[in-house]
Backbone as XML, in Angstrom:
<?xml version="1.0"?>
<chain id="A" units="angstrom">
  <residue number="1" name="MET">
    <atom name="N" x="-13.571" y="-12.112" z="-11.871"/>
    <atom name="CA" x="-13.207" y="-11.260" z="-12.798"/>
    <atom name="C" x="-11.659" y="-11.007" z="-12.682"/>
  </residue>
  <residue number="2" name="LEU">
    <atom name="N" x="-11.151" y="-10.958" z="-11.502"/>
    <atom name="CA" x="-9.548" y="-10.608" z="-11.309"/>
    <atom name="C" x="-8.917" y="-12.116" z="-11.319"/>
  </residue>
  <residue number="3" name="TRP">
    <atom name="N" x="-7.577" y="-11.917" z="-11.782"/>
    <atom name="CA" x="-6.783" y="-13.015" z="-12.058"/>
    <atom name="C" x="-5.714" y="-13.209" z="-10.980"/>
  </residue>
  <residue number="4" name="SER">
    <atom name="N" x="-5.460" y="-14.297" z="-10.549"/>
    <atom name="CA" x="-4.197" y="-14.454" z="-9.753"/>
    <atom name="C" x="-3.617" y="-15.854" z="-10.212"/>
  </residue>
  <residue number="5" name="SER">
    <atom name="N" x="-2.357" y="-16.005" z="-10.128"/>
    <atom name="CA" x="-1.690" y="-17.218" z="-10.508"/>
    <atom name="C" x="-2.100" y="-18.408" z="-9.730"/>
  </residue>
  <residue number="6" name="LYS">
    <atom name="N" x="-2.684" y="-18.172" z="-8.508"/>
    <atom name="CA" x="-2.899" y="-19.189" z="-7.592"/>
    <atom name="C" x="-4.371" y="-18.921" z="-7.047"/>
  </residue>
  <residue number="7" name="PRO">
    <atom name="N" x="-5.094" y="-19.999" z="-6.522"/>
    <atom name="CA" x="-6.354" y="-19.813" z="-5.906"/>
    <atom name="C" x="-6.187" y="-18.913" z="-4.636"/>
  </residue>
  <residue number="8" name="ILE">
    <atom name="N" x="-7.177" y="-18.126" z="-4.332"/>
    <atom name="CA" x="-7.215" y="-17.335" z="-3.137"/>
    <atom name="C" x="-8.138" y="-17.851" z="-2.164"/>
  </residue>
  <residue number="9" name="ASN">
    <atom name="N" x="-7.686" y="-18.184" z="-1.013"/>
    <atom name="CA" x="-8.556" y="-18.611" z="0.175"/>
    <atom name="C" x="-9.097" y="-17.506" z="1.040"/>
  </residue>
  <residue number="10" name="THR">
    <atom name="N" x="-10.177" y="-16.853" z="0.650"/>
    <atom name="CA" x="-10.756" y="-15.614" z="1.168"/>
    <atom name="C" x="-11.318" y="-16.077" z="2.634"/>
  </residue>
  <residue number="11" name="GLU">
    <atom name="N" x="-11.687" y="-17.370" z="2.823"/>
    <atom name="CA" x="-12.204" y="-17.863" z="4.114"/>
    <atom name="C" x="-11.115" y="-17.720" z="5.162"/>
  </residue>
  <residue number="12" name="ALA">
    <atom name="N" x="-9.971" y="-17.734" z="4.875"/>
    <atom name="CA" x="-8.826" y="-17.852" z="5.831"/>
    <atom name="C" x="-8.890" y="-16.521" z="6.799"/>
  </residue>
  <residue number="13" name="PHE">
    <atom name="N" x="-9.383" y="-15.389" z="6.093"/>
    <atom name="CA" x="-9.419" y="-14.167" z="6.890"/>
    <atom name="C" x="-10.509" y="-14.214" z="7.997"/>
  </residue>
  <residue number="14" name="ASP">
    <atom name="N" x="-11.526" y="-15.095" z="7.736"/>
    <atom name="CA" x="-12.570" y="-15.333" z="8.781"/>
    <atom name="C" x="-12.190" y="-16.228" z="9.788"/>
  </residue>
  <residue number="15" name="TYR">
    <atom name="N" x="-11.387" y="-17.311" z="9.451"/>
    <atom name="CA" x="-10.969" y="-18.316" z="10.321"/>
    <atom name="C" x="-9.728" y="-17.865" z="11.235"/>
  </residue>
  <residue number="16" name="PHE">
    <atom name="N" x="-8.866" y="-17.161" z="10.742"/>
    <atom name="CA" x="-7.709" y="-16.708" z="11.595"/>
    <atom name="C" x="-7.801" y="-15.240" z="12.111"/>
  </residue>
  <residue number="17" name="PRO">
    <atom name="N" x="-7.982" y="-15.023" z="13.402"/>
    <atom name="CA" x="-8.126" y="-13.730" z="14.002"/>
    <atom name="C" x="-7.039" y="-12.764" z="13.515"/>
  </residue>
  <residue number="18" name="ALA">
    <atom name="N" x="-5.791" y="-13.192" z="13.374"/>
    <atom name="CA" x="-4.682" y="-12.335" z="13.097"/>
    <atom name="C" x="-4.799" y="-11.854" z="11.614"/>
  </residue>
  <residue number="19" name="LEU">
    <atom name="N" x="-5.242" y="-12.645" z="10.744"/>
    <atom name="CA" x="-5.390" y="-12.323" z="9.285"/>
    <atom name="C" x="-6.568" y="-11.409" z="9.272"/>
  </residue>
  <residue number="20" name="LYS">
    <atom name="N" x="-7.540" y="-11.738" z="9.949"/>
    <atom name="CA" x="-8.836" y="-10.751" z="9.963"/>
    <atom name="C" x="-8.487" y="-9.507" z="10.334"/>
  </residue>
  <residue number="21" name="ARG">
    <atom name="N" x="-7.680" y="-9.282" z="11.420"/>
    <atom name="CA" x="-7.172" y="-7.802" z="11.758"/>
    <atom name="C" x="-6.613" y="-7.088" z="10.669"/>
  </residue>
  <residue number="22" name="VAL">
    <atom name="N" x="-5.640" y="-7.902" z="9.941"/>
    <atom name="CA" x="-4.956" y="-7.325" z="8.748"/>
    <atom name="C" x="-5.806" y="-6.895" z="7.672"/>
  </residue>
  <residue number="23" name="ARG">
    <atom name="N" x="-6.791" y="-7.942" z="7.300"/>
    <atom name="CA" x="-7.836" y="-7.595" z="6.197"/>
    <atom name="C" x="-8.667" y="-6.495" z="6.573"/>
  </residue>
  <residue number="24" name="GLU">
    <atom name="N" x="-9.111" y="-6.262" z="7.953"/>
    <atom name="CA" x="-10.005" y="-5.169" z="8.088"/>
    <atom name="C" x="-9.319" y="-3.890" z="8.308"/>
  </residue>
  <residue number="25" name="TYR">
    <atom name="N" x="-8.040" y="-3.867" z="8.641"/>
    <atom name="CA" x="-7.248" y="-2.621" z="8.587"/>
    <atom name="C" x="-7.043" y="-2.256" z="7.211"/>
  </residue>
  <residue number="26" name="PHE">
    <atom name="N" x="-6.599" y="-3.103" z="6.293"/>
    <atom name="CA" x="-6.330" y="-2.785" z="4.976"/>
    <atom name="C" x="-7.515" y="-2.386" z="4.103"/>
  </residue>
  <residue number="27" name="GLU">
    <atom name="N" x="-8.625" y="-3.021" z="4.405"/>
    <atom name="CA" x="-9.916" y="-2.550" z="3.745"/>
    <atom name="C" x="-10.219" y="-1.095" z="3.986"/>
  </residue>
  <residue number="28" name="LYS">
    <atom name="N" x="-9.884" y="-0.686" z="5.302"/>
    <atom name="CA" x="-10.220" y="0.884" z="5.546"/>
    <atom name="C" x="-9.091" y="1.820" z="5.081"/>
  </residue>
  <residue number="29" name="ASN">
    <atom name="N" x="-7.839" y="1.223" z="4.995"/>
    <atom name="CA" x="-6.667" y="2.064" z="4.675"/>
    <atom name="C" x="-5.984" y="1.731" z="3.481"/>
  </residue>
  <residue number="30" name="TYR">
    <atom name="N" x="-6.848" y="1.111" z="2.473"/>
    <atom name="CA" x="-5.991" y="0.731" z="1.296"/>
    <atom name="C" x="-5.222" y="1.717" z="0.479"/>
  </residue>
  <residue number="31" name="SER">
    <atom name="N" x="-5.636" y="3.031" z="0.673"/>
    <atom name="CA" x="-5.025" y="4.070" z="0.018"/>
    <atom name="C" x="-3.628" y="4.481" z="0.472"/>
  </residue>
  <residue number="32" name="GLU">
    <atom name="N" x="-3.371" y="3.966" z="1.828"/>
    <atom name="CA" x="-2.034" y="4.197" z="2.522"/>
    <atom name="C" x="-1.117" y="3.083" z="2.276"/>
  </residue>
  <residue number="33" name="PRO">
    <atom name="N" x="0.216" y="3.419" z="2.173"/>
    <atom name="CA" x="1.130" y="2.231" z="2.081"/>
    <atom name="C" x="1.084" y="1.435" z="3.220"/>
  </residue>
  <residue number="34" name="ILE">
    <atom name="N" x="1.327" y="0.091" z="3.017"/>
    <atom name="CA" x="1.341" y="-0.836" z="4.153"/>
    <atom name="C" x="2.556" y="-1.899" z="3.865"/>
  </residue>
  <residue number="35" name="SER">
    <atom name="N" x="3.422" y="-2.108" z="4.653"/>
    <atom name="CA" x="4.551" y="-2.973" z="4.360"/>
    <atom name="C" x="4.162" y="-4.333" z="4.876"/>
  </residue>
  <residue number="36" name="LEU">
    <atom name="N" x="4.982" y="-5.282" z="4.533"/>
    <atom name="CA" x="4.710" y="-6.616" z="5.276"/>
    <atom name="C" x="5.061" y="-6.484" z="6.785"/>
  </residue>
  <residue number="37" name="SER">
    <atom name="N" x="5.978" y="-5.803" z="7.221"/>
    <atom name="CA" x="6.300" y="-5.643" z="8.611"/>
    <atom name="C" x="5.145" y="-4.858" z="9.305"/>
  </residue>
  <residue number="38" name="ASP">
    <atom name="N" x="4.594" y="-4.015" z="8.709"/>
    <atom name="CA" x="3.229" y="-3.279" z="9.164"/>
    <atom name="C" x="2.258" y="-4.359" z="9.425"/>
  </residue>
  <residue number="39" name="ALA">
    <atom name="N" x="2.020" y="-5.152" z="8.569"/>
    <atom name="CA" x="0.884" y="-5.988" z="8.452"/>
    <atom name="C" x="1.177" y="-7.217" z="9.598"/>
  </residue>
  <residue number="40" name="ALA">
    <atom name="N" x="2.420" y="-7.531" z="9.739"/>
    <atom name="CA" x="2.952" y="-8.471" z="10.692"/>
    <atom name="C" x="2.697" y="-7.873" z="12.019"/>
  </residue>
  <residue number="41" name="ARG">
    <atom name="N" x="2.943" y="-6.831" z="12.368"/>
    <atom name="CA" x="2.772" y="-5.985" z="13.537"/>
    <atom name="C" x="1.189" y="-6.102" z="13.994"/>
  </residue>
  <residue number="42" name="LEU">
    <atom name="N" x="0.472" y="-5.746" z="12.950"/>
    <atom name="CA" x="-1.063" y="-5.866" z="13.169"/>
    <atom name="C" x="-1.431" y="-7.164" z="13.604"/>
  </residue>
  <residue number="43" name="ALA">
    <atom name="N" x="-0.914" y="-8.118" z="12.970"/>
    <atom name="CA" x="-1.231" y="-9.518" z="13.247"/>
    <atom name="C" x="-0.735" y="-10.026" z="14.520"/>
  </residue>
  <residue number="44" name="GLY">
    <atom name="N" x="0.275" y="-9.409" z="15.138"/>
    <atom name="CA" x="0.943" y="-9.734" z="16.280"/>
    <atom name="C" x="1.982" y="-10.792" z="16.184"/>
  </residue>
  <residue number="45" name="LEU">
    <atom name="N" x="2.555" y="-10.957" z="14.912"/>
    <atom name="CA" x="3.570" y="-11.950" z="14.497"/>
    <atom name="C" x="4.819" y="-11.368" z="13.989"/>
  </residue>
  <residue number="46" name="GLU">
    <atom name="N" x="5.903" y="-12.178" z="14.049"/>
    <atom name="CA" x="7.208" y="-11.670" z="13.485"/>
    <atom name="C" x="6.995" y="-11.813" z="11.940"/>
  </residue>
  <residue number="47" name="THR">
    <atom name="N" x="7.728" y="-10.778" z="11.258"/>
    <atom name="CA" x="7.571" y="-10.543" z="9.936"/>
    <atom name="C" x="7.586" y="-11.871" z="9.037"/>
  </residue>
  <residue number="48" name="LYS">
    <atom name="N" x="8.809" y="-12.608" z="9.136"/>
    <atom name="CA" x="8.798" y="-13.767" z="8.590"/>
    <atom name="C" x="7.769" y="-14.952" z="8.735"/>
  </residue>
  <residue number="49" name="HIS">
    <atom name="N" x="7.405" y="-14.972" z="10.007"/>
    <atom name="CA" x="6.422" y="-15.910" z="10.233"/>
    <atom name="C" x="4.942" y="-15.375" z="9.678"/>
  </residue>
  <residue number="50" name="PHE">
    <atom name="N" x="4.807" y="-14.148" z="9.883"/>
    <atom name="CA" x="3.421" y="-13.620" z="9.279"/>
    <atom name="C" x="3.430" y="-14.054" z="7.702"/>
  </residue>
  <residue number="51" name="SER">
    <atom name="N" x="4.494" y="-13.726" z="6.966"/>
    <atom name="CA" x="4.596" y="-13.921" z="5.649"/>
    <atom name="C" x="4.139" y="-15.345" z="5.243"/>
  </residue>
  <residue number="52" name="LYS">
    <atom name="N" x="4.757" y="-16.387" z="6.027"/>
    <atom name="CA" x="4.471" y="-17.758" z="5.851"/>
    <atom name="C" x="3.036" y="-18.096" z="6.140"/>
  </residue>
  <residue number="53" name="VAL">
    <atom name="N" x="2.601" y="-17.611" z="7.228"/>
    <atom name="CA" x="1.124" y="-17.727" z="7.662"/>
    <atom name="C" x="0.117" y="-17.365" z="6.614"/>
  </residue>
  <residue number="54" name="PHE">
    <atom name="N" x="0.475" y="-16.080" z="6.184"/>
    <atom name="CA" x="-0.364" y="-15.405" z="5.170"/>
    <atom name="C" x="-0.314" y="-16.172" z="3.925"/>
  </residue>
  <residue number="55" name="SER">
    <atom name="N" x="0.728" y="-16.583" z="3.268"/>
    <atom name="CA" x="0.693" y="-17.290" z="2.216"/>
    <atom name="C" x="0.286" y="-18.788" z="2.161"/>
  </residue>
  <residue number="56" name="ARG">
    <atom name="N" x="0.489" y="-19.369" z="3.230"/>
    <atom name="CA" x="-0.025" y="-20.708" z="3.475"/>
    <atom name="C" x="-1.432" y="-20.810" z="3.629"/>
  </residue>
  <residue number="57" name="ASN">
    <atom name="N" x="-2.068" y="-19.765" z="4.260"/>
    <atom name="CA" x="-3.505" y="-19.871" z="4.500"/>
    <atom name="C" x="-4.355" y="-19.158" z="3.537"/>
  </residue>
  <residue number="58" name="VAL">
    <atom name="N" x="-3.837" y="-18.064" z="2.869"/>
    <atom name="CA" x="-4.562" y="-17.264" z="1.835"/>
    <atom name="C" x="-4.261" y="-17.805" z="0.453"/>
  </residue>
  <residue number="59" name="GLY">
    <atom name="N" x="-3.191" y="-18.400" z="0.360"/>
    <atom name="CA" x="-2.801" y="-19.029" z="-0.951"/>
    <atom name="C" x="-2.002" y="-18.223" z="-1.914"/>
  </residue>
  <residue number="60" name="ILE">
    <atom name="N" x="-1.782" y="-16.807" z="-1.515"/>
    <atom name="CA" x="-1.017" y="-16.002" z="-2.368"/>
    <atom name="C" x="-0.236" y="-15.206" z="-1.338"/>
  </residue>
  <residue number="61" name="GLY">
    <atom name="N" x="0.856" y="-14.520" z="-1.756"/>
    <atom name="CA" x="1.588" y="-13.620" z="-0.893"/>
    <atom name="C" x="0.953" y="-12.345" z="-0.493"/>
  </residue>
  <residue number="62" name="PHE">
    <atom name="N" x="1.302" y="-11.710" z="0.598"/>
    <atom name="CA" x="0.557" y="-10.490" z="1.091"/>
    <atom name="C" x="0.596" y="-9.325" z="0.065"/>
  </residue>
  <residue number="63" name="LYS">
    <atom name="N" x="1.637" y="-9.190" z="-0.665"/>
    <atom name="CA" x="1.963" y="-8.060" z="-1.798"/>
    <atom name="C" x="0.979" y="-8.378" z="-2.865"/>
  </residue>
  <residue number="64" name="GLU">
    <atom name="N" x="1.025" y="-9.577" z="-3.325"/>
    <atom name="CA" x="0.006" y="-9.823" z="-4.395"/>
    <atom name="C" x="-1.357" y="-9.552" z="-3.984"/>
  </residue>
  <residue number="65" name="TRP">
    <atom name="N" x="-1.774" y="-10.022" z="-2.729"/>
    <atom name="CA" x="-3.096" y="-9.687" z="-2.099"/>
    <atom name="C" x="-3.494" y="-8.333" z="-2.181"/>
  </residue>
  <residue number="66" name="THR">
    <atom name="N" x="-2.645" y="-7.431" z="-1.714"/>
    <atom name="CA" x="-2.798" y="-6.026" z="-1.477"/>
    <atom name="C" x="-2.896" y="-5.459" z="-2.929"/>
  </residue>
  <residue number="67" name="ASP">
    <atom name="N" x="-2.157" y="-5.937" z="-3.936"/>
    <atom name="CA" x="-2.402" y="-5.471" z="-5.253"/>
    <atom name="C" x="-3.724" y="-5.924" z="-5.782"/>
  </residue>
  <residue number="68" name="ILE">
    <atom name="N" x="-4.243" y="-7.032" z="-5.556"/>
    <atom name="CA" x="-5.626" y="-7.486" z="-5.945"/>
    <atom name="C" x="-6.588" y="-6.635" z="-5.253"/>
  </residue>
  <residue number="69" name="VAL">
    <atom name="N" x="-6.491" y="-6.442" z="-4.151"/>
    <atom name="CA" x="-7.590" y="-5.580" z="-3.331"/>
    <atom name="C" x="-7.557" y="-4.157" z="-4.089"/>
  </residue>
  <residue number="70" name="ARG">
    <atom name="N" x="-6.371" y="-3.714" z="-4.223"/>
    <atom name="CA" x="-6.377" y="-2.217" z="-4.850"/>
    <atom name="C" x="-6.932" y="-2.180" z="-6.317"/>
  </residue>
  <residue number="71" name="VAL">
    <atom name="N" x="-6.630" y="-3.216" z="-7.047"/>
    <atom name="CA" x="-7.195" y="-3.205" z="-8.372"/>
    <atom name="C" x="-8.823" y="-3.393" z="-8.267"/>
  </residue>
  <residue number="72" name="GLU">
    <atom name="N" x="-9.268" y="-4.155" z="-7.392"/>
    <atom name="CA" x="-10.686" y="-4.358" z="-7.157"/>
    <atom name="C" x="-11.267" y="-2.853" z="-6.802"/>
  </residue>
  <residue number="73" name="LYS">
    <atom name="N" x="-10.488" y="-2.139" z="-6.062"/>
    <atom name="CA" x="-11.006" y="-0.883" z="-5.602"/>
    <atom name="C" x="-10.990" y="0.119" z="-6.853"/>
  </residue>
  <residue number="74" name="ALA">
    <atom name="N" x="-9.979" y="0.052" z="-7.583"/>
    <atom name="CA" x="-9.808" y="0.798" z="-8.863"/>
    <atom name="C" x="-10.916" y="0.503" z="-9.784"/>
  </residue>
  <residue number="75" name="ILE">
    <atom name="N" x="-11.386" y="-0.646" z="-10.054"/>
    <atom name="CA" x="-12.339" y="-1.206" z="-10.852"/>
    <atom name="C" x="-13.699" y="-0.623" z="-10.441"/>
  </residue>
  <residue number="76" name="ASP">
    <atom name="N" x="-13.886" y="-0.625" z="-9.051"/>
    <atom name="CA" x="-15.147" y="0.001" z="-8.493"/>
    <atom name="C" x="-15.196" y="1.559" z="-8.903"/>
  </residue>
  <residue number="77" name="ALA">
    <atom name="N" x="-14.071" y="2.217" z="-8.645"/>
    <atom name="CA" x="-14.008" y="3.494" z="-8.848"/>
    <atom name="C" x="-14.116" y="3.906" z="-10.400"/>
  </residue>
  <residue number="78" name="ILE">
    <atom name="N" x="-13.524" y="3.148" z="-11.306"/>
    <atom name="CA" x="-13.780" y="3.454" z="-12.720"/>
    <atom name="C" x="-15.178" y="3.301" z="-13.041"/>
  </residue>
  <residue number="79" name="ARG">
    <atom name="N" x="-15.856" y="2.292" z="-12.430"/>
    <atom name="CA" x="-17.208" y="2.190" z="-12.745"/>
    <atom name="C" x="-18.154" y="3.375" z="-12.237"/>
  </residue>
  <residue number="80" name="ARG">
    <atom name="N" x="-17.877" y="3.911" z="-11.266"/>
    <atom name="CA" x="-18.833" y="4.865" z="-10.643"/>
    <atom name="C" x="-18.390" y="6.228" z="-10.549"/>
  </residue>
  <residue number="81" name="GLU">
    <atom name="N" x="-17.133" y="6.652" z="-11.050"/>
    <atom name="CA" x="-16.613" y="7.845" z="-10.977"/>
    <atom name="C" x="-15.965" y="8.359" z="-12.284"/>
  </residue>
  <residue number="82" name="GLU">
    <atom name="N" x="-16.036" y="9.699" z="-12.483"/>
    <atom name="CA" x="-15.557" y="10.323" z="-13.645"/>
    <atom name="C" x="-14.215" y="10.968" z="-13.291"/>
  </residue>
  <residue number="83" name="GLN">
    <atom name="N" x="-13.187" y="10.185" z="-12.999"/>
    <atom name="CA" x="-11.882" y="10.720" z="-12.687"/>
    <atom name="C" x="-10.801" y="10.074" z="-13.543"/>
  </residue>
  <residue number="84" name="SER">
    <atom name="N" x="-9.706" y="10.808" z="-13.465"/>
    <atom name="CA" x="-8.623" y="10.243" z="-14.366"/>
    <atom name="C" x="-8.132" y="8.955" z="-13.696"/>
  </residue>
  <residue number="85" name="LEU">
    <atom name="N" x="-7.374" y="8.138" z="-14.721"/>
    <atom name="CA" x="-6.902" y="6.879" z="-14.155"/>
    <atom name="C" x="-5.671" y="7.249" z="-13.170"/>
  </residue>
  <residue number="86" name="SER">
    <atom name="N" x="-4.982" y="8.120" z="-13.315"/>
    <atom name="CA" x="-3.861" y="8.458" z="-12.354"/>
    <atom name="C" x="-4.521" y="8.814" z="-11.060"/>
  </residue>
  <residue number="87" name="THR">
    <atom name="N" x="-5.543" y="9.621" z="-11.135"/>
    <atom name="CA" x="-6.160" y="9.945" z="-9.807"/>
    <atom name="C" x="-6.665" y="8.712" z="-9.137"/>
  </residue>
  <residue number="88" name="ILE">
    <atom name="N" x="-7.372" y="7.792" z="-9.774"/>
    <atom name="CA" x="-7.825" y="6.637" z="-9.271"/>
    <atom name="C" x="-6.568" y="5.810" z="-8.762"/>
  </residue>
  <residue number="89" name="GLY">
    <atom name="N" x="-5.623" y="5.609" z="-9.528"/>
    <atom name="CA" x="-4.432" y="4.842" z="-9.242"/>
    <atom name="C" x="-3.848" y="5.275" z="-7.841"/>
  </residue>
  <residue number="90" name="PHE">
    <atom name="N" x="-3.618" y="6.608" z="-7.629"/>
    <atom name="CA" x="-3.131" y="7.160" z="-6.559"/>
    <atom name="C" x="-4.110" y="6.971" z="-5.320"/>
  </residue>
  <residue number="91" name="ALA">
    <atom name="N" x="-5.366" y="7.099" z="-5.635"/>
    <atom name="CA" x="-6.423" y="7.033" z="-4.535"/>
    <atom name="C" x="-6.611" y="5.736" z="-3.919"/>
  </residue>
  <residue number="92" name="VAL">
    <atom name="N" x="-6.196" y="4.649" z="-4.863"/>
    <atom name="CA" x="-6.382" y="3.259" z="-4.203"/>
    <atom name="C" x="-5.025" y="2.767" z="-3.586"/>
  </residue>
  <residue number="93" name="GLY">
    <atom name="N" x="-4.053" y="3.746" z="-3.644"/>
    <atom name="CA" x="-2.794" y="3.177" z="-2.863"/>
    <atom name="C" x="-1.461" y="2.936" z="-3.790"/>
  </residue>
  <residue number="94" name="PHE">
    <atom name="N" x="-1.630" y="3.002" z="-5.072"/>
    <atom name="CA" x="-0.365" y="2.898" z="-5.883"/>
    <atom name="C" x="0.425" y="4.159" z="-5.860"/>
  </residue>
  <residue number="95" name="GLN">
    <atom name="N" x="1.679" y="3.901" z="-5.645"/>
    <atom name="CA" x="2.751" y="5.040" z="-5.522"/>
    <atom name="C" x="2.999" y="5.769" z="-6.782"/>
  </residue>
  <residue number="96" name="ASN">
    <atom name="N" x="2.888" y="5.051" z="-7.841"/>
    <atom name="CA" x="3.085" y="5.689" z="-9.223"/>
    <atom name="C" x="2.192" y="5.117" z="-10.273"/>
  </residue>
  <residue number="97" name="LEU">
    <atom name="N" x="1.973" y="5.884" z="-11.344"/>
    <atom name="CA" x="1.168" y="5.383" z="-12.333"/>
    <atom name="C" x="1.459" y="4.087" z="-13.146"/>
  </residue>
  <residue number="98" name="ARG">
    <atom name="N" x="2.867" y="3.967" z="-13.417"/>
    <atom name="CA" x="3.364" y="2.930" z="-14.002"/>
    <atom name="C" x="3.038" y="1.525" z="-13.298"/>
  </residue>
  <residue number="99" name="THR">
    <atom name="N" x="3.265" y="1.561" z="-12.197"/>
    <atom name="CA" x="3.018" y="0.418" z="-11.240"/>
    <atom name="C" x="1.558" y="0.062" z="-11.311"/>
  </residue>
  <residue number="100" name="PHE">
    <atom name="N" x="0.622" y="1.135" z="-11.234"/>
    <atom name="CA" x="-0.689" y="0.955" z="-11.314"/>
    <atom name="C" x="-1.191" y="0.235" z="-12.510"/>
  </residue>
  <residue number="101" name="GLN">
    <atom name="N" x="-0.636" y="0.841" z="-13.715"/>
    <atom name="CA" x="-1.053" y="0.251" z="-15.078"/>
    <atom name="C" x="-0.522" y="-1.274" z="-15.105"/>
  </residue>
  <residue number="102" name="ARG">
    <atom name="N" x="0.693" y="-1.625" z="-14.691"/>
    <atom name="CA" x="1.253" y="-2.849" z="-14.743"/>
    <atom name="C" x="0.339" y="-3.843" z="-13.939"/>
  </residue>
  <residue number="103" name="VAL">
    <atom name="N" x="0.196" y="-3.587" z="-12.590"/>
    <atom name="CA" x="-0.526" y="-4.378" z="-11.740"/>
    <atom name="C" x="-2.070" y="-4.530" z="-12.204"/>
  </residue>
  <residue number="104" name="PHE">
    <atom name="N" x="-2.617" y="-3.415" z="-12.755"/>
    <atom name="CA" x="-4.049" y="-3.488" z="-13.252"/>
    <atom name="C" x="-4.056" y="-4.506" z="-14.239"/>
  </residue>
  <residue number="105" name="LYS">
    <atom name="N" x="-3.189" y="-4.513" z="-15.204"/>
    <atom name="CA" x="-3.193" y="-5.432" z="-16.574"/>
    <atom name="C" x="-2.981" y="-6.672" z="-15.955"/>
  </residue>
  <residue number="106" name="LYS">
    <atom name="N" x="-2.061" y="-6.991" z="-15.093"/>
    <atom name="CA" x="-1.768" y="-8.332" z="-14.651"/>
    <atom name="C" x="-2.987" y="-8.825" z="-13.969"/>
  </residue>
  <residue number="107" name="HIS">
    <atom name="N" x="-3.824" y="-8.270" z="-13.142"/>
    <atom name="CA" x="-4.952" y="-8.859" z="-12.422"/>
    <atom name="C" x="-6.315" y="-8.686" z="-13.121"/>
  </residue>
  <residue number="108" name="ALA">
    <atom name="N" x="-6.514" y="-7.642" z="-13.880"/>
    <atom name="CA" x="-7.678" y="-7.414" z="-14.495"/>
    <atom name="C" x="-7.786" y="-7.976" z="-15.957"/>
  </residue>
  <residue number="109" name="ARG">
    <atom name="N" x="-6.600" y="-8.387" z="-16.387"/>
    <atom name="CA" x="-6.379" y="-8.848" z="-17.944"/>
    <atom name="C" x="-6.803" y="-7.891" z="-18.972"/>
  </residue>
  <residue number="110" name="SER">
    <atom name="N" x="-6.623" y="-6.609" z="-18.457"/>
    <atom name="CA" x="-6.942" y="-5.589" z="-19.363"/>
    <atom name="C" x="-6.214" y="-4.385" z="-19.041"/>
  </residue>
  <residue number="111" name="ARG">
    <atom name="N" x="-5.828" y="-3.481" z="-19.955"/>
    <atom name="CA" x="-5.214" y="-2.273" z="-19.629"/>
    <atom name="C" x="-6.347" y="-1.418" z="-19.055"/>
  </residue>
  <residue number="112" name="ALA">
    <atom name="N" x="-5.941" y="-0.608" z="-18.007"/>
    <atom name="CA" x="-6.870" y="0.390" z="-17.200"/>
    <atom name="C" x="-7.685" y="1.160" z="-18.201"/>
  </residue>
  <residue number="113" name="ARG">
    <atom name="N" x="-6.698" y="1.794" z="-19.238"/>
    <atom name="CA" x="-7.522" y="2.735" z="-20.064"/>
    <atom name="C" x="-8.547" y="2.051" z="-20.984"/>
  </residue>
  <residue number="114" name="ASP">
    <atom name="N" x="-8.256" y="0.689" z="-21.310"/>
    <atom name="CA" x="-9.211" y="-0.133" z="-22.071"/>
    <atom name="C" x="-10.534" y="-0.466" z="-21.418"/>
  </residue>
  <residue number="115" name="PHE">
    <atom name="N" x="-10.213" y="-0.701" z="-20.135"/>
    <atom name="CA" x="-11.248" y="-1.027" z="-19.207"/>
    <atom name="C" x="-12.060" y="0.239" z="-19.075"/>
  </residue>
  <residue number="116" name="LYS">
    <atom name="N" x="-11.527" y="1.262" z="-18.776"/>
    <atom name="CA" x="-12.280" y="2.569" z="-18.655"/>
    <atom name="C" x="-13.118" y="2.780" z="-19.820"/>
  </residue>
  <residue number="117" name="ARG">
    <atom name="N" x="-12.547" y="2.714" z="-20.980"/>
    <atom name="CA" x="-13.173" y="2.990" z="-22.319"/>
    <atom name="C" x="-14.341" y="1.995" z="-22.444"/>
  </residue>
  <residue number="118" name="ASP">
    <atom name="N" x="-14.247" y="0.704" z="-22.148"/>
    <atom name="CA" x="-15.302" y="-0.164" z="-22.214"/>
    <atom name="C" x="-16.431" y="0.033" z="-21.241"/>
  </residue>
  <residue number="119" name="VAL">
    <atom name="N" x="-16.204" y="0.552" z="-20.046"/>
    <atom name="CA" x="-17.051" y="0.808" z="-19.049"/>
    <atom name="C" x="-18.010" y="2.119" z="-19.406"/>
  </residue>
  <residue number="120" name="LEU">
    <atom name="N" x="-17.227" y="3.092" z="-19.977"/>
    <atom name="CA" x="-17.948" y="4.243" z="-20.482"/>
    <atom name="C" x="-18.723" y="3.865" z="-21.674"/>
  </residue>
  <residue number="121" name="HIS">
    <atom name="N" x="-18.266" y="2.906" z="-22.580"/>
    <atom name="CA" x="-19.063" y="2.692" z="-23.848"/>
    <atom name="C" x="-20.287" y="1.882" z="-23.286"/>
  </residue>
  <residue number="122" name="GLN">
    <atom name="N" x="-20.385" y="0.939" z="-22.261"/>
    <atom name="CA" x="-21.517" y="0.432" z="-21.827"/>
    <atom name="C" x="-22.392" y="1.172" z="-21.300"/>
  </residue>
  <residue number="123" name="PHE">
    <atom name="N" x="-21.882" y="2.281" z="-20.476"/>
    <atom name="CA" x="-22.808" y="3.278" z="-19.888"/>
    <atom name="C" x="-23.445" y="4.062" z="-20.993"/>
  </residue>
  <residue number="124" name="GLN">
    <atom name="N" x="-22.764" y="4.450" z="-22.078"/>
    <atom name="CA" x="-23.432" y="5.280" z="-23.145"/>
    <atom name="C" x="-24.499" y="4.360" z="-23.797"/>
  </residue>
  <residue number="125" name="ASN">
    <atom name="N" x="-24.092" y="3.030" z="-23.927"/>
    <atom name="CA" x="-25.230" y="2.157" z="-24.590"/>
    <atom name="C" x="-26.351" y="2.066" z="-23.862"/>
  </residue>
  <residue number="126" name="LYS">
    <atom name="N" x="-26.286" y="2.102" z="-22.403"/>
    <atom name="CA" x="-27.592" y="1.880" z="-21.613"/>
    <atom name="C" x="-28.230" y="3.151" z="-21.566"/>
  </residue>
  <residue number="127" name="ALA">
    <atom name="N" x="-27.526" y="4.270" z="-21.785"/>
    <atom name="CA" x="-28.313" y="5.499" z="-21.770"/>
    <atom name="C" x="-29.066" y="5.905" z="-23.088"/>
  </residue>
  <residue number="128" name="SER">
    <atom name="N" x="-28.621" y="5.117" z="-24.119"/>
    <atom name="CA" x="-29.129" y="5.323" z="-25.388"/>
    <atom name="C" x="-30.521" y="4.751" z="-25.380"/>
  </residue>
</chain>
């Protein structure tokens, strides 16, 4: 469902313990800001080296990966909760609504409000 300009190797997180620690931490704390240097520290690596290890093994950069995870979390929230998009955007870790909307559209290939409208429409059709 989500789109990235490059294929993502999710198996790298299971193969490399340092990447697994970062993924596990981020999955639990995605609503909090995390910098590349924070992630490198979790992995026990120097920041530049971590960046190279991450992108070489996962296939995309750390920032793009965090954006994709956050958009996935937002999609889940839109499907199960009756909250505003701004509330959802902040809850999944975006620092402002404009960034949330831009990143959502990039990775979901739909504007967040259109996605929410479609989800609500599908729900109403199932209830009928």
